[in-house]
N, C-alpha and C positions, 0 to 999 in steps of 0.2 A: 559385560552384561550377557546373561544367558539368552538363548533363542526364545525361551518361554517368557522371560521378562520383557523382551522386545515386543512380543506379540500382544502384550497387554497395553502397549502404548497406543494412544489415539492415532489413527492414520489420517493425514490431512492432505488435501489437494491445494496447491498454491497457484494463484494467477495474478499477474501484474504486468507492468510495462515490459519486463524482459523475462518473466517467469511463466512458462506455458503451463496449462493444465496437464497433469500427468496422471493418466488412468492407472498407472502402476501403483500409485500411492493409496489406492482404496484399501480398506481393511482386508487383510489376507484371510481372515477367518470367515469373512462374508464377502466373497469376491463380487457378488452382485448387489451388495447392500449399500446403504447410504454412508457418507463420510462427511466431516466438516470441510469447508473450503475457506481459504484465506485469500482476500483480494486487496490489492492496492489500487485497482482501477475499476470503479463501479460500472463503467460503461461496457465492460466485458462480461458482466454477470448475466444479463438477460439471455444472451445466446447460449451460455452454458446451461442455465436453468431450463431453457426450452428444450435443449437437446438431451439433457440428462436430469430430468426433474427428480427422479427417484434415487439419484446418486448423492444428493446433497441433504445432509441432516442438519446443517447449521452453516452460517455464513459470518466470517469475521472480516470487517473492513477497517484497515489500518491506515491512518493518515491519508484519507482519500477525499475526493470531491465529487460534486454533482453538477456544478454550474456549467453553462455553455461559455463560449469565449467572451471575455469581458472587454469593455471599452479600454483601449490603450494596450491590451495584452499583445496583439501582434507587434506593436512597436517595441515594447519592452523585451519581448523574446527575440525580436530581430536584432536588437542591440547586442545581446549575448551571443547570438549566432555570428554576427560580424566580428565580434571580439575573438571567437574561436578561429575563424578563417584568417583573420589578419595577424593575430598574435599567438595563436596556438592554444592547445587544450590546457596548458598550465595557467595561462592568463584567465581562461574561462573558470577553471577551478578556484582560483584566488578570488574572483569576483562573485561567483555563484554560490559556492559551498557555505560561506559564513551565514548567508541569509537563510539557509536550510536548517541551521543548528541552533541549539539553545544558548550556546556560549559557555564560558567558564573553562575550568580545567579539563573537563571531559571532552569538550570540543577540541581543545588543543591537543589532547592525547590522540584523538581519532583523526585529526586533520591530515597527517602525512599519508596514512593508508587510503583515506578517501580521495586525496589529491592524486595519488598514484592510480587509483581506479579510474578517475576521470581521464588521466593522461594516457591510459591504455586504449581509450576510445579515439575517434577521429571526428573532425568537423563534419564530414559527410554523414556519419551515423547520428551525430547530434542533430543535424539538419532533418534527418528522417523523423526523429523524435519530436522536434518542434513542429514539423508538418502534421504529424498525427494529432498533436495537442491542439493545433489551431483549426483542425477540421473535426473535432470531437462533437458529437451530438449532445443535446441537453439530456440529462439523466434523471431529473427530479421525478418525472412521471413514472419511472421504473420502480421506485421505492415501494409503493403500496402493493406491488405484485409479488414482493418477496415474502413467501409464506413460511419460512423456517426461522428459528431463533437466530438473531443477528447481533453480533458484537460490533460496536462502533468505538474505535480506540483512536485517541489523538494525544499529542503532546501538549502540555500546558503552554509551551512557548512556540507552538507551530503557527507561523504567520501565513503559510501557504494553504493549509487546510485546518483552520483553528477549531477549537472545541465548540465554539458557537455554531459552526457549520455542521458539525456532527449532531448537535442538538436539533438543528433544523431537519436533518435527516431522520432523527429519532421520532419526530412528531408525525412522520409519514410512513414509518415501517411498522407492521403489525406487532412484531415480537422483539423489541430492541433492548439492548443493554449498552449503556454508555460508560466508558472507562477512560479517565484522564490520567496520563502518565506525567507526573510532576517533574520538572527539570528536563524535559525533552522537547525537541523541535520537530521538524518534518521527517526526521529519520529516527523515530522512537525505537524501533527494534535494534538499531545499532547503538544509539545513545544510551538507552536504558534497557538492555536485553533482559536483565533479571526481573525488572518490574513488568515488562511486557510478558515474560514467561509466566509470572504469577497470574496476571490478568487472564491470559489465555487458558491456563490450567483451571482456574476457578470457573471460567465460562464453560469450558468443555465438560467439566464435572457436572455442572448444573443442567446441561442439555442432554 
């Protein structure tokens, strides 16, 4: 692809559990101009919007959530953490990953690479993630303050952050668009990358 063609592509900042905001991803033609932002962790959004309000022209939230810690959540996450420490990351992957996926042949195809990804991590790093999740603040009150066009995307089979939860978010966001990815679970961008790309492209063109 030519440099000219690449310059016409939307420049996007990503933020998530392990994906930091990258100031270098802003539009090279408008170094001080706004750019869309993709988030998988809604609680990280307010800080970024407060710090860089004119840098964000749109917000895409994929397979995300807003609720505070639920009853029984510390216990269920604690079971997974003990499994990781007592039996290793392979055992954790075998127990945890299937619940994140939609199932079927696509899940079976992806499972070896996803399992390898989990195995490259450690129980200690997983413990840090669990600790962050169990000390997360409530984020529902943040939604009405989002003043840019917002895409809410979820998989039809996502049991962790279901479409119904994104509909709840939609009712509190000023400029929302909801997109359901059929046949995907909590890892929609991995499970159905083409469908997610179509949704993202349509939304980016609309804003």
